[in-house]
C-alpha positions as CSV (number, residue, x, y, z in Angstrom):
1,M,6.0,-26.8,17.0
2,A,7.9,-28.6,14.3
3,D,5.1,-27.5,11.8
4,E,5.7,-23.9,12.6
5,Q,9.1,-23.8,10.9
6,F,7.5,-25.0,7.6
7,R,4.7,-22.1,7.4
8,D,5.0,-19.7,4.9
9,P,6.0,-16.3,6.6
10,N,4.5,-14.1,3.9
11,R,0.8,-14.0,4.9
12,R,-0.1,-11.9,1.9
13,A,-2.9,-13.2,-0.5
14,F,-1.1,-11.4,-3.3
15,A,2.5,-10.8,-4.3
16,R,3.8,-7.0,-4.1
17,T,5.7,-5.0,-6.7
18,V,8.0,-2.2,-5.8
19,I,6.9,1.2,-6.6
20,R,8.4,4.5,-5.4
21,Q,5.7,7.2,-6.0
22,P,4.4,10.2,-4.0
23,A,0.9,9.7,-2.6
24,T,-1.7,11.3,-0.6
25,V,-3.4,9.6,2.3
26,I,-6.4,11.0,3.9
27,Y,-8.1,10.0,6.9
28,G,-10.6,11.9,8.9
29,D,-9.7,15.6,8.3
30,T,-6.1,14.7,7.9
31,S,-4.2,14.8,4.6
32,V,-0.7,13.1,4.7
33,P,2.0,13.0,2.0
34,V,3.6,9.6,1.9
35,Q,6.2,7.7,-0.1
36,T,4.9,4.3,-1.7
37,L,7.2,1.3,-1.2
38,D,5.3,-1.6,-2.8
39,V,1.7,-2.4,-4.2
40,G,-0.3,-5.4,-5.1
41,Q,-3.8,-6.4,-5.7
42,G,-4.5,-6.9,-2.0
43,G,-2.8,-3.7,-0.6
44,M,0.3,-1.5,-0.4
45,C,3.0,-0.3,2.0
46,F,4.3,3.4,2.3
47,L,6.8,5.7,4.3
48,A,4.8,8.4,6.4
49,G,6.3,10.9,8.7
50,R,4.0,10.0,11.6
51,P,2.4,6.6,12.7
52,I,-1.1,5.9,11.5
53,G,-2.8,3.5,14.1
54,P,-3.9,0.0,12.8
55,G,-7.2,-0.2,12.0
56,T,-7.6,3.4,10.7
57,R,-9.6,3.5,7.4
58,C,-7.9,5.9,4.7
59,T,-8.0,6.8,1.3
60,V,-4.9,6.9,-0.9
61,T,-4.5,8.5,-4.3
62,F,-1.1,7.9,-6.4
63,D,0.0,7.7,-9.9
64,V,1.0,4.1,-11.3
65,P,3.9,4.5,-13.8
66,L,2.7,2.4,-17.0
67,G,4.5,2.2,-20.5
68,D,1.9,4.4,-22.0
69,G,1.9,7.1,-19.3
70,P,1.0,7.4,-15.6
71,A,-2.4,6.2,-14.3
72,E,-4.1,7.8,-11.4
73,V,-5.4,5.2,-8.7
74,S,-7.5,6.0,-5.7
75,A,-8.7,3.4,-3.2
76,S,-9.9,2.7,0.3
77,L,-7.6,1.2,2.7
78,K,-7.2,0.0,6.0
79,V,-4.1,0.0,8.2
80,V,-2.7,-3.4,9.2
81,Y,0.6,-2.1,10.9
82,S,2.6,0.9,11.7
83,S,6.4,0.3,12.1
84,Y,9.0,2.8,13.4
85,L,12.0,3.0,11.3
86,A,13.6,6.1,12.1
87,A,13.0,9.6,13.4
88,A,9.9,10.8,11.5
89,Q,10.0,7.7,9.3
90,F,7.2,5.0,9.8
91,K,6.6,2.0,7.5
92,I,2.7,1.7,7.0
93,G,1.3,-1.4,5.8
94,M,-2.5,-1.5,4.6
95,V,-5.1,-3.7,2.8
96,F,-7.4,-2.5,0.3
97,T,-11.0,-2.4,1.5
98,E,-12.3,-0.9,-1.7
99,L,-10.7,-1.1,-5.0
100,G,-12.6,-0.1,-8.1
101,D,-12.5,-2.1,-11.4
102,D,-10.4,0.6,-13.3
103,A,-7.9,0.8,-10.1
104,A,-7.6,-3.1,-10.0
105,R,-6.7,-3.4,-13.7
106,V,-4.1,-0.7,-13.3
107,L,-2.5,-2.4,-10.5
108,A,-2.9,-5.9,-12.2
109,R,-1.0,-4.4,-15.4
110,Y,1.6,-2.9,-13.2
111,T,2.1,-6.0,-11.0
112,A,2.3,-8.2,-14.0
113,A,5.1,-6.0,-15.7
114,G,7.1,-5.7,-12.5
């Protein structure tokens, strides 16, 4: 029991950096506009108007603001959690299941600058 108080509460493998960009999440036949909150090499978090169930596999597309202009990132993800914040506002946490080399470079560059 005593060891539990010393465990790192952040179980993420990679740090996250704040990013506030509109994005589009697609799962099945559903396309949902969302607002990104943070991103890292391992995953991201965003706000959505409706919950998306844990385990749902999705694709996300969004622009990453870089010094020389925005870079579009598209990646496959899996929902880890969906938390109610307020009416029509759900915080969705996701992990990348497939992140191409170009997208990984863009995210590494963005998180290193942030």
